[in-house]
KOLZANU-619978 format. One line per field, with one value per residue (C-alpha): residue number from 1; x negated, z negated, y. Coordinates in steps of 0.5 Angstrom, whole numbers, always signed. Last residue first. Layout:
N
resi: NUM/...;
c1: X/...;
c3: Z/...;
c2: Y/...;
// end
This chain:
920
resi: 920/919/918/917/916/915/914/913/912/911/910/909/908/907/906/905/904/903/902/901/900/899/898/897/896/895/894/893/892/891/890/889/888/887/886/885/884/883/882/881/880/879/878/877/876/875/874/873/872/871/870/869/868/867/866/865/864/863/862/861/860/859/858/857/856/855/854/853/852/851/850/849/848/847/846/845/844/843/842/841/840/839/838/837/836/835/834/833/832/831/830/829/828/827/826/825/824/823/822/821/820/819/818/817/816/815/814/813/812/811/810/809/808/807/806/805/804/803/802/801/800/799/798/797/796/795/794/793/792/791/790/789/788/787/786/785/784/783/782/781/780/779/778/777/776/775/774/773/772/771/770/769/768/767/766/765/764/763/762/761/760/759/758/757/756/755/754/753/752/751/750/749/748/747/746/745/744/743/742/741/740/739/738/737/736/735/734/733/732/731/730/729/728/727/726/725/724/723/722/721/720/719/718/717/716/715/714/713/712/711/710/709/708/707/706/705/704/703/702/701/700/699/698/697/696/695/694/693/692/691/690/689/688/687/686/685/684/683/682/681/680/679/678/677/676/675/674/673/672/671/670/669/668/667/666/665/664/663/662/661/660/659/658/657/656/655/654/653/652/651/650/649/648/647/646/645/644/643/642/641/640/639/638/637/636/635/634/633/632/631/630/629/628/627/626/625/624/623/622/621/620/619/618/617/616/615/614/613/612/611/610/609/608/607/606/605/604/603/602/601/600/599/598/597/596/595/594/593/592/591/590/589/588/587/586/585/584/583/582/581/580/579/578/577/576/575/574/573/572/571/570/569/568/567/566/565/564/563/562/561/560/559/558/557/556/555/554/553/552/551/550/549/548/547/546/545/544/543/542/541/540/539/538/537/536/535/534/533/532/531/530/529/528/527/526/525/524/523/522/521/520/519/518/517/516/515/514/513/512/511/510/509/508/507/506/505/504/503/502/501/500/499/498/497/496/495/494/493/492/491/490/489/488/487/486/485/484/483/482/481/480/479/478/477/476/475/474/473/472/471/470/469/468/467/466/465/464/463/462/461/460/459/458/457/456/455/454/453/452/451/450/449/448/447/446/445/444/443/442/441/440/439/438/437/436/435/434/433/432/431/430/429/428/427/426/425/424/423/422/421/420/419/418/417/416/415/414/413/412/411/410/409/408/407/406/405/404/403/402/401/400/399/398/397/396/395/394/393/392/391/390/389/388/387/386/385/384/383/382/381/380/379/378/377/376/375/374/373/372/371/370/369/368/367/366/365/364/363/362/361/360/359/358/357/356/355/354/353/352/351/350/349/348/347/346/345/344/343/342/341/340/339/338/337/336/335/334/333/332/331/330/329/328/327/326/325/324/323/322/321/320/319/318/317/316/315/314/313/312/311/310/309/308/307/306/305/304/303/302/301/300/299/298/297/296/295/294/293/292/291/290/289/288/287/286/285/284/283/282/281/280/279/278/277/276/275/274/273/272/271/270/269/268/267/266/265/264/263/262/261/260/259/258/257/256/255/254/253/252/251/250/249/248/247/246/245/244/243/242/241/240/239/238/237/236/235/234/233/232/231/230/229/228/227/226/225/224/223/222/221/220/219/218/217/216/215/214/213/212/211/210/209/208/207/206/205/204/203/202/201/200/199/198/197/196/195/194/193/192/191/190/189/188/187/186/185/184/183/182/181/180/179/178/177/176/175/174/173/172/171/170/169/168/167/166/165/164/163/162/161/160/159/158/157/156/155/154/153/152/151/150/149/148/147/146/145/144/143/142/141/140/139/138/137/136/135/134/133/132/131/130/129/128/127/126/125/124/123/122/121/120/119/118/117/116/115/114/113/112/111/110/109/108/107/106/105/104/103/102/101/100/99/98/97/96/95/94/93/92/91/90/89/88/87/86/85/84/83/82/81/80/79/78/77/76/75/74/73/72/71/70/69/68/67/66/65/64/63/62/61/60/59/58/57/56/55/54/53/52/51/50/49/48/47/46/45/44/43/42/41/40/39/38/37/36/35/34/33/32/31/30/29/28/27/26/25/24/23/22/21/20/19/18/17/16/15/14/13/12/11/10/9/8/7/6/5/4/3/2/1;
c1: -213/-219/-217/-217/-224/-227/-229/-236/-237/-230/-233/-239/-235/-231/-237/-240/-233/-233/-240/-239/-233/-225/-222/-228/-231/-225/-225/-232/-232/-226/-230/-236/-232/-229/-236/-240/-241/-247/-251/-251/-246/-248/-249/-252/-246/-246/-248/-241/-237/-240/-239/-232/-231/-234/-230/-223/-226/-226/-219/-217/-220/-217/-210/-208/-204/-209/-214/-210/-209/-217/-218/-213/-218/-224/-221/-219/-226/-228/-223/-226/-233/-231/-228/-223/-219/-213/-216/-217/-210/-207/-212/-209/-202/-204/-208/-201/-197/-202/-203/-195/-195/-200/-198/-203/-204/-211/-208/-203/-209/-213/-208/-207/-215/-214/-208/-212/-218/-215/-210/-216/-219/-212/-209/-202/-202/-196/-199/-205/-201/-196/-202/-206/-200/-200/-207/-207/-201/-204/-211/-207/-203/-209/-214/-217/-224/-225/-219/-220/-227/-223/-218/-223/-226/-219/-219/-225/-224/-217/-219/-224/-219/-214/-219/-215/-222/-221/-218/-224/-229/-224/-224/-231/-232/-227/-231/-237/-235/-231/-238/-242/-237/-236/-244/-243/-248/-243/-239/-245/-246/-239/-240/-246/-241/-236/-241/-243/-236/-234/-241/-239/-232/-235/-240/-243/-250/-254/-249/-248/-256/-257/-251/-255/-261/-257/-254/-261/-264/-258/-258/-265/-264/-258/-261/-255/-255/-248/-250/-257/-253/-248/-253/-257/-250/-249/-257/-256/-250/-254/-260/-256/-253/-261/-263/-271/-271/-276/-272/-266/-270/-272/-266/-262/-267/-266/-259/-258/-263/-260/-253/-255/-258/-252/-247/-241/-237/-234/-241/-243/-239/-242/-249/-246/-244/-251/-254/-250/-252/-259/-259/-255/-260/-266/-263/-267/-262/-261/-262/-256/-252/-253/-252/-245/-243/-244/-241/-235/-235/-235/-230/-225/-227/-226/-220/-219/-217/-224/-227/-223/-225/-232/-232/-228/-234/-239/-236/-235/-242/-244/-240/-242/-249/-247/-244/-243/-236/-231/-232/-232/-225/-224/-226/-220/-216/-219/-218/-211/-208/-206/-207/-205/-208/-208/-215/-219/-214/-214/-221/-223/-217/-219/-227/-225/-221/-226/-232/-228/-225/-232/-235/-229/-230/-224/-217/-211/-206/-209/-206/-213/-215/-210/-210/-218/-216/-211/-216/-222/-218/-216/-223/-225/-230/-236/-240/-234/-232/-240/-239/-233/-235/-238/-232/-228/-232/-233/-225/-223/-228/-226/-218/-219/-212/-213/-209/-212/-219/-218/-216/-221/-226/-222/-223/-231/-231/-228/-232/-239/-241/-240/-244/-250/-249/-249/-254/-259/-257/-258/-265/-269/-264/-257/-254/-259/-256/-249/-251/-253/-246/-243/-247/-246/-238/-239/-243/-238/-232/-235/-236/-229/-227/-231/-228/-221/-221/-225/-220/-223/-216/-216/-223/-221/-215/-219/-224/-219/-217/-224/-225/-219/-221/-228/-233/-239/-246/-250/-257/-260/-260/-254/-252/-247/-249/-243/-242/-238/-242/-246/-253/-250/-248/-255/-258/-253/-255/-262/-261/-256/-262/-265/-259/-258/-252/-249/-244/-247/-249/-244/-242/-249/-253/-248/-248/-256/-255/-251/-243/-238/-231/-228/-231/-227/-229/-236/-234/-231/-237/-242/-238/-238/-245/-247/-242/-245/-242/-239/-232/-231/-233/-227/-222/-224/-222/-216/-214/-214/-209/-205/-204/-203/-197/-194/-193/-188/-191/-198/-200/-198/-200/-206/-209/-208/-211/-217/-218/-218/-223/-228/-228/-229/-235/-238/-237/-240/-246/-246/-252/-253/-245/-243/-243/-239/-233/-233/-233/-227/-223/-224/-222/-216/-215/-211/-216/-214/-215/-221/-224/-222/-224/-231/-231/-229/-234/-240/-243/-241/-244/-243/-250/-253/-261/-262/-256/-253/-253/-251/-245/-243/-243/-240/-234/-232/-233/-228/-223/-223/-221/-224/-231/-226/-225/-232/-234/-230/-228/-221/-216/-214/-218/-214/-213/-215/-209/-204/-204/-197/-195/-190/-188/-186/-181/-179/-183/-182/-189/-189/-192/-199/-201/-206/-204/-205/-203/-202/-203/-201/-194/-196/-190/-186/-192/-194/-188/-186/-193/-193/-186/-188/-195/-191/-186/-192/-196/-199/-199/-203/-209/-212/-209/-213/-212/-212/-213/-210/-210/-205/-202/-208/-210/-203/-201/-206/-204/-197/-199/-204/-197/-195/-198/-203/-210/-216/-212/-212/-217/-217/-224/-226/-226/-229/-232/-230/-235/-231/-236/-235/-238/-237/-233/-237/-235/-229/-230/-226/-220/-222/-223/-219/-224/-223/-228/-223/-224/-223/-216/-214/-215/-212/-206/-205/-206/-201/-196/-197/-196/-189/-187/-188/-193/-189/-193/-199/-203/-210/-212/-218/-214/-213/-219/-218/-221/-222/-222/-223/-221/-222/-217/-215/-222/-225/-221/-220/-225/-227/-219/-218/-225/-223/-216/-218/-223/-218/-213/-217/-213/-216/-210/-204/-201/-199/-202/-198/-197/-194/-194/-192/-193/-201/-202/-198/-202/-209/-206/-204/-211/-215/-210/-212/-220/-219/-223/-229/-231/-239/-243/-246/-239/-241/-236/-231/-232/-231/-232/-232/-238/-237/-236/-242/-239/-237/-241/-237/-232/-231/-224/-225/-229/-223/-222/-217/-212/-214/-213/-206/-204/-207/-202/-196/-198/-198/-192/-188/-186/-179/-172/-167/-168/-169/-170/-173/-178/-179/-181/-185/-189/-191/-193/-197/-200/-202/-206/-210/-211/-213/-218/-222/-229/-229/-227/-221/-219/-220/-216/-210/-210/-210/-205/-201/-201/-199/-193/-190/-185/-189/-190/-192/-195/-198/-201/-204/-207/-210/-214/-216/-218/-222/-229/-228/-229/-236/-238/-237;
c3: -242/-245/-252/-250/-246/-253/-251/-251/-244/-243/-245/-241/-235/-237/-237/-231/-227/-229/-227/-220/-218/-220/-214/-209/-215/-216/-209/-209/-215/-212/-206/-210/-215/-209/-205/-212/-211/-206/-210/-217/-222/-229/-232/-239/-243/-246/-239/-236/-242/-241/-234/-235/-240/-236/-230/-234/-236/-229/-228/-234/-231/-224/-226/-219/-217/-213/-218/-223/-218/-217/-224/-226/-221/-225/-231/-228/-226/-233/-236/-232/-234/-241/-240/-246/-242/-245/-244/-237/-235/-239/-234/-228/-230/-231/-224/-221/-224/-223/-215/-215/-218/-214/-207/-202/-197/-200/-207/-206/-203/-209/-213/-209/-210/-218/-218/-215/-219/-226/-224/-222/-230/-233/-230/-232/-228/-223/-224/-220/-214/-214/-214/-209/-203/-205/-204/-197/-195/-198/-194/-187/-189/-191/-185/-187/-186/-194/-195/-190/-193/-200/-197/-193/-200/-203/-198/-199/-207/-205/-200/-205/-211/-206/-204/-200/-196/-189/-192/-197/-191/-187/-192/-193/-185/-186/-191/-188/-181/-185/-189/-182/-179/-185/-186/-192/-196/-201/-196/-194/-201/-202/-195/-198/-204/-199/-196/-204/-205/-199/-200/-208/-206/-200/-204/-198/-202/-196/-195/-202/-203/-197/-199/-206/-202/-198/-205/-208/-202/-202/-209/-208/-203/-206/-213/-215/-222/-221/-215/-218/-224/-220/-216/-223/-225/-218/-218/-225/-222/-215/-220/-223/-217/-215/-221/-220/-228/-228/-224/-228/-234/-231/-228/-234/-238/-232/-232/-240/-240/-234/-237/-244/-242/-238/-243/-240/-244/-238/-235/-242/-241/-234/-237/-243/-238/-234/-241/-243/-237/-238/-245/-243/-238/-243/-248/-254/-258/-263/-257/-254/-260/-261/-254/-254/-261/-257/-251/-255/-258/-252/-248/-254/-254/-246/-245/-238/-235/-232/-239/-242/-237/-238/-245/-245/-241/-246/-252/-249/-247/-254/-257/-252/-254/-261/-261/-268/-265/-271/-272/-264/-263/-267/-261/-257/-263/-263/-256/-256/-252/-244/-243/-237/-231/-226/-224/-229/-235/-233/-232/-239/-242/-238/-239/-247/-246/-243/-247/-254/-251/-250/-256/-260/-257/-253/-255/-251/-246/-240/-240/-241/-234/-230/-234/-232/-225/-224/-228/-223/-217/-218/-219/-213/-212/-210/-216/-221/-218/-219/-226/-227/-225/-231/-235/-230/-230/-238/-239/-234/-237/-244/-242/-239/-237/-231/-226/-229/-229/-222/-219/-222/-219/-212/-213/-214/-208/-204/-206/-205/-199/-203/-209/-205/-202/-209/-211/-206/-207/-214/-215/-217/-223/-226/-221/-224/-230/-227/-222/-227/-231/-224/-222/-229/-227/-220/-222/-228/-223/-218/-223/-226/-219/-217/-224/-222/-215/-216/-216/-210/-206/-209/-206/-199/-199/-200/-195/-190/-191/-191/-184/-181/-183/-181/-186/-189/-191/-192/-191/-195/-191/-187/-181/-183/-182/-180/-183/-180/-173/-174/-175/-180/-184/-183/-186/-192/-194/-194/-198/-203/-204/-210/-214/-214/-211/-214/-219/-219/-214/-210/-214/-217/-210/-206/-210/-209/-202/-201/-200/-195/-194/-200/-204/-206/-199/-201/-206/-200/-195/-201/-203/-196/-194/-200/-198/-191/-186/-179/-182/-184/-176/-174/-180/-177/-170/-172/-177/-170/-167/-173/-172/-165/-166/-171/-178/-182/-181/-183/-181/-174/-169/-174/-172/-165/-164/-168/-163/-157/-160/-161/-154/-152/-156/-154/-147/-148/-152/-159/-163/-158/-156/-163/-163/-157/-161/-166/-161/-157/-164/-165/-158/-158/-151/-153/-156/-151/-145/-147/-149/-142/-138/-141/-140/-132/-131/-134/-128/-123/-127/-132/-136/-142/-142/-149/-153/-158/-153/-148/-152/-153/-146/-143/-148/-147/-139/-140/-144/-139/-133/-126/-128/-128/-120/-119/-123/-119/-124/-124/-130/-128/-133/-138/-139/-146/-151/-151/-156/-157/-156/-160/-160/-166/-166/-173/-177/-177/-178/-173/-175/-175/-176/-172/-172/-167/-170/-167/-171/-167/-170/-177/-182/-179/-177/-184/-187/-182/-183/-190/-190/-185/-189/-195/-191/-188/-194/-192/-185/-184/-182/-179/-179/-173/-174/-168/-169/-167/-174/-176/-182/-183/-190/-193/-191/-195/-201/-200/-199/-205/-209/-212/-215/-211/-211/-215/-220/-224/-229/-227/-225/-221/-225/-219/-222/-218/-215/-209/-205/-209/-216/-219/-225/-227/-224/-225/-226/-220/-222/-220/-213/-209/-204/-196/-192/-187/-189/-196/-194/-191/-196/-201/-197/-197/-205/-205/-201/-206/-212/-209/-207/-215/-217/-219/-214/-216/-210/-206/-201/-198/-191/-190/-186/-184/-177/-175/-169/-170/-171/-163/-161/-154/-152/-153/-148/-150/-150/-157/-159/-154/-157/-164/-163/-158/-164/-169/-165/-163/-163/-169/-173/-169/-165/-166/-163/-166/-163/-166/-163/-156/-149/-149/-154/-149/-143/-147/-149/-142/-140/-145/-144/-137/-139/-144/-141/-145/-150/-150/-157/-163/-164/-165/-171/-171/-176/-172/-170/-162/-158/-151/-145/-141/-133/-130/-124/-118/-116/-109/-107/-105/-100/-96/-93/-88/-90/-97/-97/-94/-99/-105/-102/-102/-109/-111/-107/-111/-108/-105/-108/-108/-114/-113/-105/-104/-110/-108/-101/-103/-108/-103/-98/-103/-105/-98/-97/-103/-100/-94/-97/-101/-101/-109/-109/-105/-110/-116/-113/-111/-118/-121/-117/-118/-126/-125/-121/-126/-122/-122/-129/-131/-124/-124/-131/-128/-122/-127/-131/-124/-121/-127/-126/-119/-120/-124/-118/-113;
c2: +316/+320/+318/+311/+311/+314/+321/+324/+323/+327/+333/+332/+331/+337/+342/+339/+340/+347/+349/+346/+349/+348/+346/+344/+341/+336/+334/+333/+328/+324/+323/+321/+317/+313/+312/+311/+303/+303/+308/+304/+305/+305/+298/+298/+297/+304/+307/+304/+307/+314/+314/+312/+318/+323/+321/+321/+328/+330/+328/+332/+338/+337/+336/+338/+331/+329/+330/+326/+320/+320/+321/+315/+310/+312/+310/+304/+302/+304/+299/+294/+296/+295/+288/+287/+282/+285/+292/+291/+289/+295/+299/+296/+297/+305/+305/+303/+308/+313/+312/+311/+318/+321/+319/+322/+316/+316/+316/+310/+306/+308/+305/+298/+298/+299/+294/+289/+289/+290/+284/+279/+279/+279/+273/+272/+266/+268/+275/+273/+270/+276/+281/+276/+277/+285/+286/+283/+287/+293/+292/+291/+297/+302/+301/+307/+303/+304/+301/+295/+293/+293/+288/+284/+283/+281/+276/+273/+272/+270/+264/+262/+261/+257/+252/+247/+245/+248/+254/+256/+255/+260/+265/+265/+266/+272/+275/+274/+277/+283/+285/+284/+289/+294/+295/+300/+297/+295/+292/+288/+286/+284/+279/+276/+274/+272/+267/+265/+263/+259/+255/+254/+251/+247/+244/+240/+238/+241/+247/+249/+249/+253/+258/+259/+261/+266/+268/+269/+273/+278/+279/+281/+286/+289/+290/+295/+293/+289/+286/+283/+281/+277/+274/+272/+268/+264/+263/+259/+255/+253/+251/+246/+243/+243/+239/+238/+238/+244/+248/+246/+249/+255/+257/+256/+261/+266/+266/+266/+272/+276/+275/+277/+283/+285/+284/+286/+281/+278/+278/+275/+269/+267/+267/+263/+258/+257/+257/+251/+247/+249/+246/+240/+239/+240/+235/+235/+232/+238/+243/+239/+239/+247/+248/+245/+248/+255/+253/+251/+258/+261/+258/+259/+266/+267/+263/+265/+258/+257/+259/+254/+248/+250/+250/+243/+240/+243/+241/+234/+234/+236/+230/+225/+226/+226/+219/+216/+215/+216/+223/+223/+223/+229/+233/+231/+233/+240/+241/+240/+234/+234/+241/+244/+247/+241/+241/+245/+243/+236/+235/+237/+233/+227/+228/+228/+222/+218/+220/+219/+212/+210/+212/+209/+202/+200/+197/+195/+197/+201/+208/+211/+208/+211/+218/+217/+216/+222/+226/+225/+224/+231/+234/+231/+237/+233/+235/+233/+227/+224/+227/+223/+216/+214/+216/+212/+206/+206/+207/+202/+197/+198/+198/+191/+190/+185/+189/+196/+193/+190/+197/+200/+196/+197/+204/+204/+199/+204/+210/+206/+210/+217/+214/+213/+220/+223/+218/+221/+228/+228/+224/+230/+231/+230/+225/+220/+219/+218/+213/+208/+208/+208/+202/+198/+199/+197/+190/+189/+190/+185/+180/+181/+180/+174/+170/+172/+170/+163/+158/+155/+156/+163/+164/+161/+166/+171/+169/+169/+176/+178/+174/+178/+185/+184/+183/+187/+187/+194/+195/+201/+208/+206/+201/+196/+189/+184/+178/+172/+173/+167/+170/+175/+169/+166/+173/+173/+166/+168/+174/+170/+165/+169/+169/+162/+159/+152/+156/+162/+168/+172/+178/+180/+178/+181/+188/+187/+186/+192/+192/+193/+195/+194/+188/+181/+178/+177/+171/+167/+168/+167/+160/+158/+159/+155/+149/+149/+152/+149/+148/+155/+157/+152/+155/+162/+160/+157/+163/+167/+162/+162/+169/+169/+164/+169/+166/+162/+155/+153/+146/+142/+147/+148/+141/+142/+149/+146/+140/+144/+149/+143/+141/+148/+149/+143/+145/+152/+150/+148/+152/+158/+158/+159/+166/+166/+163/+169/+174/+171/+170/+177/+179/+175/+173/+167/+163/+157/+161/+164/+157/+154/+160/+159/+151/+152/+157/+153/+150/+155/+160/+165/+167/+165/+167/+169/+166/+171/+177/+173/+170/+177/+179/+172/+172/+180/+178/+172/+176/+182/+177/+178/+174/+168/+169/+170/+164/+159/+153/+154/+155/+162/+168/+171/+179/+181/+181/+186/+192/+194/+201/+204/+211/+214/+220/+219/+214/+207/+205/+199/+193/+190/+197/+202/+210/+215/+222/+229/+235/+242/+243/+242/+242/+237/+233/+232/+231/+225/+222/+222/+219/+214/+212/+211/+206/+203/+201/+194/+195/+202/+199/+205/+212/+216/+224/+228/+236/+242/+246/+251/+247/+243/+246/+247/+240/+237/+241/+239/+232/+232/+234/+241/+247/+251/+250/+253/+255/+262/+263/+270/+271/+277/+283/+287/+293/+299/+305/+305/+302/+295/+294/+287/+285/+279/+273/+268/+261/+258/+254/+247/+245/+239/+238/+237/+233/+231/+224/+226/+229/+223/+219/+224/+224/+216/+216/+222/+218/+212/+216/+219/+211/+210/+204/+198/+193/+197/+200/+198/+203/+200/+198/+206/+208/+215/+217/+224/+228/+235/+242/+244/+238/+239/+241/+235/+231/+224/+219/+219/+218/+212/+209/+209/+207/+201/+199/+199/+195/+190/+184/+181/+182/+181/+187/+195/+201/+207/+214/+220/+227/+224/+227/+228/+222/+218/+219/+218/+211/+209/+211/+207/+201/+201/+201/+196/+190/+191/+196/+196/+194/+198/+202/+210/+211/+217/+222/+228/+235/+235/+236/+240/+235/+234/+235/+229/+227/+228/+223/+220/+221/+228/+226/+224/+217/+220/+214/+214/+221/+220/+215/+220/+225/+221/+219/+226/+228/+222/+216/+216/+214/+209/+206/+199/+198/+205/+205/+197/+199/+205/+201/+195/+200/+204/+197/+195/+202/+200/+193/+196/+200/+195/+198/+198/+206/+204/+199/+203/+209/+204/+201/+208/+211/+204/+206/+213/+211/+206/+202/+195/+195/+188/+187/+194/+192/+185/+189/+194/+189/+185/+192/+194/+190/+192/+199/+198/+194/+200;
// end
């Protein structure tokens, strides 16, 4: 009953403000009844009924009439049953450490708006509680409405240049949304060796095609969420309202089941937007009656926070008038109330009320041109500022240069100096936390942050003190050194820990780059982005990598040759991986190291560019660069580099059909990475080893290897690798003839890839599904998938992928009885296989041509084709294992039936002595 009584006053205020809203009146009537005030509930109904009749000439709705009758009968249905547990929803919403007070009615209205509208914006002054209310509203919605999750996207850390194009800002917004959803921009996948399928076909799987479709980040985001049912909470939009409006309009137009709840100091201005101004908390009357004051949500908030800060504080007859005065003078702004409550311990509530009175008067004659509530909030922070020592003021204003939050070490580096010793910063921070000016952020390592309005105030004070440039430079220097420190630790046993740390510091890294660009420090910009690129690479954020590197390299001014050479080599590699274009020739990039005296940087550049060329489908250039990198790493004794080069050599050997080299390089890479404790590296080696085991028919071992790869990818949240490994397990199930399991795994791999905009992962999964459908004689479904990816591969001239697709399409035509179409398709597959120089891919095409020839009645030629294909496979040590002989055995049986066993064997032997070109 007491719980209902707390919201009656708030609902009563809303009913007074909106007297004709029946849903509000119903909530008020129900709360009155459940609080034991039945007669008042009935009076409320009569008041509404009279007003509806007088002003609108209508009667109350049937629902409200039914509620009225239930209250008269004291129906048991009015007593709520225990609410059943709701299913968990995927979300990144924070769990607030304190109770949200005074917003029950607001939450109900926002929930109703979200049911009826697709874009709802909460507006109001800083400190009014927009973010807290939005998070609570999102967390309180019916989870069944958002099967794809509820996601908070914090936009306040997005800093833009004044001359930055609008499209670029929209792309930045899309990047932040994608990061919140866990989407990653993946590079073109390294194609694996042609893999066997039950048809006996070799899957030549890497075309060098891009991992993401061409287009802006917003396009990629839309593609990822187009069919999703989710709620996005876009927080702090006010500094970029126009780009946010453009992004939201495009997103909502394309994704019909996505809804957006935004917070901003002003309306976004997008089409279909419904604006809901967040009001201050309800104010108490100017009385000394504790019960009357307690009905005010502002007073309840103030008392709760004061009690937390000062043990034993309670609202009573001796302080009710002062509490009411504080709440009214602060306009019910939650942030101001919380800051004021933190001072009750030191001042007492009466002295507090007296000082606030002076502050309002002082501010009313001061700064002009801003809303009154903004001036009131500044008065609260001004008052808190006046209570601080000079050292506390210095730390608070310097702390404001951080984005989001920072560690103690960062605070010491940035805030010390000019009267504050580094050893004093920790104690000063603790005092500021006690004063509720600095908030602590739970994490593996304690972090310190500022509320939004306090941070803005701190930056103003920093300008007043003439310290902005110096503080921002210290911030830039600290985070550049941190990035360089992290780069080393992201290779080895501390990899997971430092990935998590760098995730937490992403906003500060972006702010540091903003500073380097804005002040024109080319060296710091290149050092920072060069050090961050390996982190971005591991996290799959290749697009962020090349864009940030391009931005750093555009800063005028000279930088040491070593720094520039590393940055430009990373930029060339990441651009080729992600954007599928060359920004400058490989030779020109490597020549930069002639003046750098940096053999380690040169070897790294050769490896990165070798990886990029491999993903682009340039096997010869990739192999030459990797050989050069290996020599450099060996000369330096760089075991990590040697292991990475072995892993890349293993992938290259797959496409040369050199299986002994695949196994040798994969095992050497695995041994070295294990010795170093690098689990990302182990995953790369396992990938090649799994391919080798699949090709050689060791399916049990391949499954074991792939399952370990899945666990590593899940632990590291490497979504592209996870999708690939899951689909690879689907291939194994396919080869073992377990089609339901194969389809389940391929569908899961496709889902993971789609969630993270990984187009190559979707291709790999759907090609697996197409092969499975063909073996199940679901030919139309198989062809539809194959045709889709045929067009995609052709657009990138991807020969490896085209061989697999054309042979599968040829088998579909053969199974339909169309020999001419089958032969034409297999001939196209053979041409692509010859272009790739992959022996097993060429043998695969010959096996397909044998099927077409036997269907056309040319059985002896078909037998010779099978013999030539078998000999070619034997020549590279890769005979067809039993699980991949399905199509070859089917074709062989047809030929034997037509010409007899003896004739088949004779022609098969004759074909085995022919070169593949002669047989074809």
